C-alpha positions in Angstrom: -3.2 -2.8 11.6 -0.8 -2.7 14.6 2.5 -1.2 13.7 5.9 -2.6 14.8 8.2 0.3 15.6 11.7 0.0 14.2 14.3 0.5 16.9 17.7 1.3 15.3 20.0 2.4 18.1 22.8 5.0 17.8 24.3 7.4 20.3 24.4 10.9 18.9 24.6 14.0 21.0 21.4 15.9 21.6 20.5 19.5 22.4 17.6 20.9 24.2 14.7 22.6 22.4 14.2 26.4 23.0 11.2 28.6 22.7 11.7 29.1 19.0 13.7 27.5 16.2 17.0 29.3 15.4 18.6 28.2 12.1 22.2 27.1 12.1 24.4 26.7 9.1 25.4 23.1 8.7 27.2 21.5 5.7 25.2 18.5 4.4 27.2 15.8 2.6 25.9 13.5 -0.1 25.5 10.0 1.3 26.0 6.8 -0.6 24.5 3.7 0.9 26.5 0.6 0.7 23.3 -1.5 0.7 22.5 -3.4 -2.5 18.9 -3.7 -3.6 17.6 -6.2 -6.1 13.9 -6.3 -6.7 12.2 -9.7 -6.7 9.6 -10.7 -9.2 7.0 -9.7 -6.7 8.4 -6.2 -6.7 8.3 -5.6 -10.5 4.8 -4.2 -10.2 4.8 -0.4 -9.6 4.4 0.5 -5.9 3.3 3.6 -4.1 5.5 4.1 -1.0 4.7 7.1 1.2 6.6 8.8 4.1 4.7 10.5 6.9 6.0 12.5 9.8 6.0 15.8 11.6 7.8 18.9 10.5 11.5 18.3 10.6 11.3 14.5 10.7 13.4 14.1 7.6 10.8 13.0 5.1 12.3 14.9 2.1 15.8 13.7 2.9 14.8 10.1 3.3 12.7 10.3 0.1 15.7 11.6 -1.8 18.0 8.9 -0.5 15.6 6.1 -1.1 14.9 7.3 -4.6 18.6 7.4 -5.4 19.5 4.0 -3.8 16.4 2.1 -4.9 15.8 3.8 -8.3 12.4 5.0 -7.3 10.7 8.2 -8.6 10.4 10.8 -5.8 7.3 13.0 -5.4 7.9 15.9 -3.1 5.7 18.1 -1.0 5.1 21.4 -2.7 7.0 23.8 -0.4 9.1 26.1 -2.5 6.3 27.0 -4.9 3.6 27.2 -2.3 2.0 30.7 -2.5 0.6 30.5 1.0 3.3 29.1 3.2 5.2 32.2 4.1 1.9 34.1 4.8 0.7 31.2 6.9 3.6 31.3 9.3 3.3 35.0 9.6 -0.5 34.9 10.4 -1.8 31.3 10.9 -5.4 32.4 11.6 -5.7 34.4 8.5 -4.2 31.9 6.1 -4.8 28.4 7.6 -7.8 27.5 5.5 -6.2 28.8 2.3 -3.1 26.8 3.0 -4.9 23.5 3.8 -7.1 23.8 0.7 -3.9 24.3 -1.4 -2.3 21.3 0.1 -5.4 19.1 -0.2 -5.7 20.0 -3.9 -2.0 19.5 -4.7 -1.8 16.1 -2.9 -4.9 14.9 -4.6 -3.4 15.8 -7.9 -0.1 14.2 -6.9 -1.8 10.9 -6.0 -3.6 10.9 -9.4 -0.2 11.3 -11.1 1.4 8.5 -9.0 -1.3 6.0 -9.9 -1.0 6.9 -13.6 2.8 6.9 -13.7 3.3 3.1 -13.9 6.5 3.6 -11.8 7.4 2.8 -8.2 7.1 6.1 -6.4 8.3 7.4 -3.0 6.0 10.2 -1.8 7.0 12.9 0.7 4.0 13.4 3.0 0.4 12.1 2.4 -3.1 13.5 2.0 -4.1 11.8 5.2 -1.8 13.9 7.4 -3.5 17.1 6.3 -7.0 15.8 7.1 -6.1 13.9 10.3 -3.4 16.1 11.8 -2.8 19.6 10.4 -6.4 20.8 9.7 -7.9 19.4 13.0 -5.0 20.9 15.0 -5.5 24.3 13.5 -9.2 24.1 14.3 -8.5 23.0 17.9 -6.1 25.9 18.4 -8.7 28.4 17.2 -6.7 29.1 14.1 -9.4 27.8 11.7 -13.1 28.6 12.1 -15.6 25.7 12.5 -17.2 26.8 9.2 -14.0 26.5 7.3 -13.0 23.3 9.0 -16.3 21.6 8.2 -16.0 22.8 4.6 -12.4 21.3 4.5 -13.5 18.0 5.9 -16.4 17.7 3.5 -14.1 18.3 0.5 -11.6 15.7 1.9 -14.2 13.1 2.5 -15.3 13.5 -1.1 -11.8 13.3 -2.5 -11.0 10.3 -0.3 -13.5 8.2 -2.1 -11.2 8.4 -5.2 -7.9 7.9 -3.3 -6.1 4.6 -2.9 -3.8 4.3 0.2 -0.1 3.7 -0.4 1.2 0.2 -0.6 3.5 1.0 2.3 3.3 3.8 4.8 6.6 4.8 6.5 6.2 6.8 9.6 9.2 8.8 10.9 8.7 9.1 14.7 10.7 11.8 16.4 10.7 13.7 19.7 10.2 17.4 19.8 13.9 18.2 20.6 15.0 16.1 17.6 12.5 17.9 15.3 13.7 21.3 16.5 17.3 20.4 15.9 16.6 19.2 12.4 14.4 22.2 11.6 17.2 24.5 12.7 19.8 22.5 10.7 18.0 23.0 7.4 17.5 26.7 8.1 14.3 27.5 6.2 13.5 31.2 7.0 9.7 30.7 7.1 10.1 28.0 9.8 11.9 30.3 12.2 8.6 31.2 13.9 7.4 27.7 14.5 6.6 27.4 18.2 7.5 24.4 20.4 4.0 24.0 21.6 2.8 23.8 17.9 5.2 20.9 17.2 4.2 19.2 20.4 0.5 19.3 19.5 1.3 18.0 16.0 3.3 15.1 17.5 0.4 14.1 19.7 -1.9 14.0 16.8 0.6 12.0 14.7 0.8 9.4 17.4 -3.0 9.2 17.8 -3.4 8.8 14.0 -0.7 6.3 13.4 -1.9 4.1 16.3 -5.1 3.5 14.5 -3.8 3.4 10.9 -5.2 0.3 9.2 -5.3 1.1 5.5 -2.2 -0.8 4.5 1.3 -1.9 5.5 2.9 0.4 8.1 6.6 0.7 9.0 7.4 2.9 12.0 11.0 4.2 12.3 12.3 6.0 15.4 14.6 8.7 14.3 15.9 10.0 17.6 18.9 7.7 17.5 19.4 7.7 13.7 21.3 9.9 11.3 20.3 8.4 8.0 21.2 11.7 6.2 24.9 11.3 6.9 25.5 7.7 8.1 25.3 5.0 5.3 24.9 2.3 8.0 21.7 3.9 9.4 20.3 4.3 5.9 21.2 0.7 5.0 19.3 -0.5 8.1 16.2 1.4 7.0 16.5 0.1 3.4 16.6 -3.5 4.8 13.5 -2.9 6.8 11.7 -1.4 3.8 12.8 -4.2 1.6 11.5 -6.8 4.1 8.1 -5.0 4.2 7.8 -4.8 0.4 8.6 -8.5 0.0 5.6 -9.2 2.2 3.2 -7.0 0.4 1.8 -9.7 -1.9 
């Protein structure tokens, strides 16, 4: 299904990406959207909405804001309790397979819970991103052996037979400088060592994947000129776009 990118223009100042991500301390304010949302009869059935995007695209922030404004239940990526993430960023080659298997298992479990919840859920990152972007990228960079990669793909293909795609996929598209700025802004210690070339490779794979995505409704949002975390107007525009897509689901 061909996607229609959302162009929401704004003119923020931009900074240039450097060789590594340096965290900065920034105060984040709570944003209240002025948009009003009233579900139609078509929307009374529980829906699975998912947000995809590269590291630093703002998936968790947007999921939180949408859950608050639209009264959806958020399901977040398991980052804080992930036993492999810190080790992975210290030694990607040693821990890449362990990390990807952990994510695959946790996202499969998450999808099962979403379908059983009977609620409209907003999900932060999808199982498809691991299989189509992160694992292949690690293998291509020589950070995952072919044996491990084939093992991973075999397990994913089996799991995928029991997985239903989301009712709406939201893809947050951002340039590498934007991603770097937002990673630095949130200041997670384990992300300090993320290299620019790693983000660039991931971005290329994201674009290749999303250009062929045909498993359901797709909404592409360009984030370079948006500040939905702090600007209620930008958030309201995104909510309107999502609402329009949801109304056309049935």
